[in-house]
Each structure stands twice: as C-alpha cells, then as structure tokens.
N, C-alpha and C positions, 0 to 999 in steps of 0.2 A: 506493500498500499505506499509504504514512505517512498520506496524507491521509484514510483511512478511516476506522484505528484513532482517528484525534484526533478525526471527528466523534462517532465512537461513545464515546469516554472525555471526551470536550471540558467541564471543569469550568464552563465560563460560564455555564451554566444557572444555575448555585447560586446565581450574582451577577447576575441580570438585576435590572431595578428592581422594587423592592416593591409586592406588592397589598394592598389593604386584611387581604385573610385573611391574607396573609404575615404583616404587622406585627400582626394579633390573635394568630398561632402563635406569636411570637414571644416576645410578652407573656403567656404564657398562664399563667403561674403568678401573677405581680401580679394577673392578674385572678380568678386562682380565690382568692389572700388575701384582695382586695376582699369578693366574694361572700360568703368564710364569714364575713368580719367584719358584714355587712350583716345576716345570718343570725343572728347571736349578737346584733346591737343590736337585731332583733326580736323574739328570745325571750326576752331578758333587759330590755329596757330599753322596751318597749312600742314600739319605731317603728315606723310605720306598713310595711306588707310594699309599699306602692304607692310610698314613698317609697325604699326600700331597694333595690327592682328598678328606680327610675329611676337612681339613682346607679350602679349595677352598669351599667345600658345604657349611659348617659352617658360615661363611663369609659372604656369598650369603644368605642364611637364615636370619642372624643379621642384614644385610641391608632392605632385603625383609620384615622384621613382626616386629623390633623392632620401638617405634617412631622416629619420625624427633627430631633434635634438637631444638632448640628455634630459631636458627637464620634461620635455614629453614623456620619455621614457618613464623617467623617474615617476610620474604622475599613474602613468599607466601600472607601473609595479604597486603603488599604493593603490590604486582601484583593485587591482587583482588579490591582494592582502587583504584587503576589505571583504572581499567575497569570499575566500578561502574562512575567515573568523565570521562568516555570516551562516554557510553552510558546511556541515562537516564533509571531509573527504570520505571516500572507499573504504580506507583502513579504518578510521573509526566506525564506519558503518558495520565491518565485518565483526569487529573487537566486541562493539555491541551485541551484536546479534550473537553472539557465544554464550552470553550471558546468559545463565538458566533464570533471572529474577527479571520483573519489568523493569526497566531504564530507560531513560528520557534523556535525551541532550539538549539544554536549551541553550541559549547565547545570555548573553549579560544585560538581556532588557525583560528575559523572563519568557522568551518567545521559543515556542517548541520549535524545534529545526530537527529532530529525526526519534524515533521510538521503535523499540525493539519488538518481535513478536509477542513474546511474555506479556508485555504493558499492552498491546493489542487485544489481547484473548482475555485479561482480567479487567482493562477501564475503556473495553469497547473501541469503536473509531476514534481515534487518534489523529488530528490532522496536523501535519508538521507545519507549520504561521501559526498557530491558534495558541495564544496564552495559557503558560505552564497550568494556570488557575482555573482552566477549563476542565481538564483533569486530574488534577491535586487541588483539593477543596481546604486541607486542613492547613489553619492561620500557621501554625507553629510551622510549620514544613515551609511554608511560605516564607515567613521571618526567616528561618535558618537560608533559604537561598540568597535575600536582601544581603544575611551577614557575609555567605560566603562570595558574592559580588563586589562587596566593599572591602572586603578583609583580605580575600585572595587565600584563606585558609579552609582544608576540609573541616565538615562537622558531620555530627551523626545527634539524630533525635528519634523518639517513639514519642505516638500518640496512640489514639484508642478511639475507634471509631462505635457508635452505637446502632446506626440503622445501615441498614433492615434488620440486623444481630450487631451482638457484640465481638467486634474485631481488634485486635492488637498490631500494630504495623511499626517496624522501625524503619528509616531512610537514612543513609551513606549519601551526602553530598561533597563532591569532588572538583575544586577547579583544576583547568584546560588552558593553558597558554600553547600556542601554537607557534613554530621555531620560527625564528627571525625577528620574533619583539623583543624590543631594548630591556624591558625590564621585565625580567618572566619572575613570576611570584612574588616580587618585590616592590616597595617603592611606593603602594597605593594603584599598581598597575591593575585593570578590570579584565579578570580573565575570559580568552576569548569564549568559551564554553563551560558548561558546567553540566556534569554528570550526576545524574539523580537515579540511584538506585535503590527500589525498595524491598521489603522484606516483608513478609507473614507471617509473624510470630505469635499468630493465634493458636495453633497447635500446639506449640511449648507451652503458653501460658495457662491452655485450660490442663494440660498434664501437670503443670506445677500446681494450678490451683484445685486439681482431682488429690494430688499426693498429698498436698498439707488438709482437703479435706477428709482424706482418709485416714490420717495420722489424729486429727480431731475427735472424728467419732468414733475409731476403735480407740481410742483413752475414753472417752464417754460411756459407750460400750461396758467396757471392762469396769469404768471407775462404779456403776451404779450397782452392780451385784458384789463387788468389794465392798461397798459403803454397806449392806443389807449385811453379809458377814460379820463386817467390824460390829456392828452393832448388835445385831443377835450374841454376837460372842460377849459384849460388856455386858448386855443384859444378863446373860446367864450366868457369868461369873460375880453379878451386883443381885437384883432385888430377885432374878428369879432361879438363884441355886439353887433352894430346895422347893422350887414348884415341879412338882413331876409333868403334868398336864402342859406348863409351859414348855419345858425344856425339850418335851416331845412333840410339840407343835411348830417350836422355833428350830430344831435339828429336823425337821422335815423341810423346810422352807429353805434353810442354810443349804441342804441337799441341792436341793432344785437350783437354788442361784449357782451355785460350784458347777453344776451340769451345764449351767448355761454358761459361764465363765469357760469350762470345757470345750464346749461346743463353739464357740467366738474364737477362741485361741487357733483349734485344729482348721478352721475356713480361713482363718488370716494367715497360719502355714502354708494350707493347701493351695490359696490364692496367690503367695509369694513365690511354692515351686513352679505352679505352671508358668508367669507369667517371667520365670528364669529361661525356659524354653518356648519362650512363646511363637518365636521365629523359627523352628525347627519342625518341621512336616513329619508326622512320624512315619516310619517307613514299613514296619511290618503290617501284616493283613490280619482281619480280625472280621467273625463273622455275625452281622449285626442281627439276624434272627435270634440266635443264642443271648446276645446282649438284651435284648427286650424280656426274652421269656427268665433269665436270671433275674432282671430287675423287677419283674411281675412276681415272682415266688418271694424275694426277697423284703418286700414291701406287703406281701397277703397278712400276714399278720396287723398292720396298721390300716389296711382295709375294712379288715374282721372287727376291728376294735370303734372304728367309726361307721360301721355299718353301709358299707359300698363295695361294690363286685368292680374288679378291673377285668374286663372284655379285652383281649389280645389276637391281632389280625396281622396275618405275616405269610409270607410266601411259603411253600413245603420245602423249596428246596434252599441250602445257604445263600446267604446274600455278602460277599467276601468285598469289603472298602478297607481303604488305606485307614489304617486309624489306632491309637494305645486303647486296650480293652479296658484297663482299669479307669480311665477317663471317661470312656464312651459309656462305660457302667454308672458311674458320676453323673455325667449328664441324664443320664435316663433315668435315674432314681432320683435326682433334684427334682426332675419336672413333673415327675408322678408323686414326690411327696408332694408338690404344691399342689397338685390336682386333687388329691384327696384329702388335704388338709382346708383349703379354701374353695375346692367345691362339693364339699358334702350337702348340700341341699339338694342335688342331682340323682344322688343313690347309685352313680356308674360313672366309670371313668374307661375312654377308649385309647388303646395303647396299640396304633399300627405303623407298618412297614410296609409300603408300597412306592410303587413309580412316581418321580414328578410329576403333577398333570399336565404340566406346558413342559412340551418337547419329550419327556421318559426317557431321558439319558441318564439323569441323575436320582440316588433314590431318597426316600423323603422316612422322617420320622415322627407322627403324629402323636400329641397327648394332647385329649381332650377330655373337659370336666362340662357337668351342665351344671354348674351352680350359679350366684349372680350375674358373675362376669366381670370383665374390669373396665370402668369408665376410660373413656378415650383420651381424657387430658393425661392420664396417669401411663399411659405407652408408653411415649418417647422416652421415660426413665426408667423404666422397669429394671435394665441390666447396668444401673448405677450400684454403686458400694451403697448400702446401708438404707438404701430408696426401701420405703415400703409403705405399699399403697393403704394399710389401717396399721398402726403401730400397736395399738392392743391387742386386734386378734393376731399379728404376728407374733408377739409374745407368748400370747397365750399359747399360740402353736408349737412354741419353743422354736422360732426361726429369728435366723442372726442376722438377715439383712444381706446375706454376701451370698447365697445359693444362684442366683441367675446371673452375677456378676463374674463367677467360676463357671459358670457353664460357658457365658460370652468369650472367657479368656481361653476355655477348651477349643471350642469351635474356631476362632480364630485358629487356632495351633492347626487344626486339621482343614483348615480352608474353607468353614463350612459356613452357613450364615442359619439365620432363627426370624423364623417370621410369625406376628401374633395377629390372628383375628378372633375380635369377641365383640361381643352385642350384651346388653345388659338384660338380666332375666334369661339369657340361654348359653350364658356359661364361655368359656375361650379356649381356644386351638392353639397350641403351640406346636409348630412344624420345625424341624432342622433337616435342610437341602442340605448334603453331602456333595458337593463339589467338584470331588476327585481331583484333577490336575491343572483344573482353573488357577489363572494367577493369583498370588496373596490379595487378600484385603481382608481390613478388618470388618469383624463378625458385628450385624447391625439388627436392629428390628427393624422390620418394614410392615406401616401399619398398613391393616389390611379390612379395616374398618366397612370398605363399601362393599365388600364380598360377604352376601351373606354366609352363616355356617349352614351345613347341609342338618339337614333334618335327622332327629331324633332316631335310630332304629326300632322295629318294634319289640 
C-alpha cells in the first residue's frame, strides 16, 4: 500500500538531471528579455536582423548546453537532500518491513511517511502523508514524539487504552539522521525521521495480573480454613476442653477444614506440575473409551450418593488418541464430578464419546447434565482460577475453584479445546474436542448459547 502511494506521488521526477529543453524552460524569461532587446536594437539602431537573431539563438544555445554554475548545482543538491529527508529510501523501508512489530516512520513535523505491514494490519489503512495522530491517538505518545523531535534523543513510553477492551502498549521512539547532515544528533538539529515501534503488552500484563491474583486467591483460600483450625484449637484448649459434645463437634469441623486445605494444596500442586510441561505434547497413545469407562466406575459411588445415574455411550472399538492417560482421566473425572455435583436436579448425567459433528475428523468427549444450567455471563470466566459461579454451593460441594483451570491447562498440552453449551433450566454440556496434530493454540471456552441442547432421551 505504502510503496504504491510512494510511486504515484514520488517527487524525485522533479529533480532528475536537466535536459537542454529543461534548462531553456527554466531560463525562459531571460531569453525573452534578450529577444525584446534585440528587436529594439533592430528597430531604433538599425542593427541587422540576422545579427540580432544570431545573438538570441547563440545565447539560447549557451543556456541549453553549457554546464550549470556551482551555485545552481548546490541548490539542486539542497533540493535533493530535502527530498531524501521527506521520503525514506528503499533500504529504510525494507528494514522496517522486516520488523515484526507495528512500525511508523514519520518526519519531524509528525507526518507519516511509511508504515510496515504489521502496522497496516493492526491499525487498518494508514496513508503516507497523513498526520501520525490519525493512527496513534495516545496523548502521551504524541508528547514523546515532540520531545524526540526537539531533543534528538530516543524515548520509551507505556500507555493503557480502555476502548474497546483494556489493553497495554509500549512504544520506542528513535530519531533518524540521514548521512551528510552537518550536525547529527546534537546541537539541537531536528531528526530527518522518527521511527516509532509499538509493542502490544496486553498478554504479558494479563499473565502478570493472573499470577498475582492466583497468589492472592490461594493465600486467601488457605487462610480461611487455617483460621478455622486455629480458632477451634484455641477453643478446645480453653473453654471447651472439658465439653465432650463441643469437642466432638469441633473435631468434625476441623477434619472437614483440614480436608479442604489438603484438596486445595493438591490442586495447586497439580496445576503447577501441568504448567511446567504445558508446551510438551504427549507422545504416547491412549484409549479414550477405556478412560471414559474408568472414570464412570470411579465416580459411581458419588453418583449413587447424590441419587444420579451416569449413562455412558461410546464405540465398541478402542478410540486411540495421543495423550497422557492419567491427565485425561483427571479431565474426565473433573468434568463428570462437576456435572454430578451441580446438575443433581436432572437425576442423570450423560458421558459420550463420538465423532465431532462438524467434519467428523476428530473425536469428541461430551459430559452433559440436566440441572439448572449456567448463566451466560459466567461462561467466559469458567476456566479462571478460583472462579466460582456460586461460592457457597461450591464450598458446600467441597470444590476448590481450580478444577476447570486444571482441565484447561491439560487440554492446552493435548492440543484440544473445550466448548460449553448451556441453557438455564436445561443443564449444560461440556465438549472436549481432540484436535490431534493441529498447531498449538491456547485451549479456550467457546460460547455455544445459540445452539439448542439436544433433547433429553427417553
């Protein structure tokens, strides 16, 4: 885009080497003045017309073919230097195009002279010749640009944008001086160009915030049962040391709180282990059908305790996929346990292994309950650490808030994705699609609220 515009508006053609006709055109007024003087000489002083014409033609030829004066060449060189300072050369353009980040090349007046492909993709159509503020509207960035133009020193700034979503950016601004300038980078000389390189730091900032929130939430989750244990121990050592009924009741609560701490610590350690090998795809093969049957048998006592039935549906032949057996069992059991605990009103949970409905090239594991369902506003955050739709019910069900976060990280390692479809009053369906050898991408939740859930089987 930028190169095409440059070729259409390239002012270099104005300063190409002068031809005889160009020199005559530039000296047309002196030639006209000489011709008028020759006519006057012929009319009033009887100078022969042949002589007058020869003088005019001779002077015109001298102007057309004799070399220019040094002053004229110097003015031409000045014009060419000004032209080079106005439009970046091919070498500079190729260098900027090789950078992966969005880059702008602007002159000292803040006019955009070139942008690379990354900037065009991120900021849309950027036209060389437009002010830099048309594309970059951050006031702090424009102030830094003015400082670079005045001081001639590089600058680095960060800023935050709130619309359409919160995002963090960092910009590096560097002055560029073309060769041949008398004062390069000093003495108050304005730079020929300013290179602006933009780095999107949104992902890094979100990861930092996630880690900070994780530490804060983990310490809070551990502090609550620890405070309960401390309070009950002090009570048993003091006022209730001789109260048998209180001691038995407190010991039962202490056992429950210690179990909560143990589950939380186990989940934190499990999540840490998974994160250490998140980018290493498993090489071994495992049978998805065997995993589903194993998980259904393991959680059968919990299903009986809650009064639910687990219906499994899978092919008769093994379904071999690339994956770690223990981790996939953990995924299946987490999803099935959530369906049993939070979908108990439906009295049934379906556990299905089938081909993916769209395309049919990949295998899909579905866990569906027929309970209350999940409100739409909670769906995008289900896999966040310690995020709960209902804190009270989660703690009552002995949940730690890390189950779906563990599922997400395991599926990321297995190059799989998780999809959620839910309607209030009709339950929720968690679908895990194993993508096989597809390129690595973060596992994410895809909202499927517009797709109605299948009708409950008779």
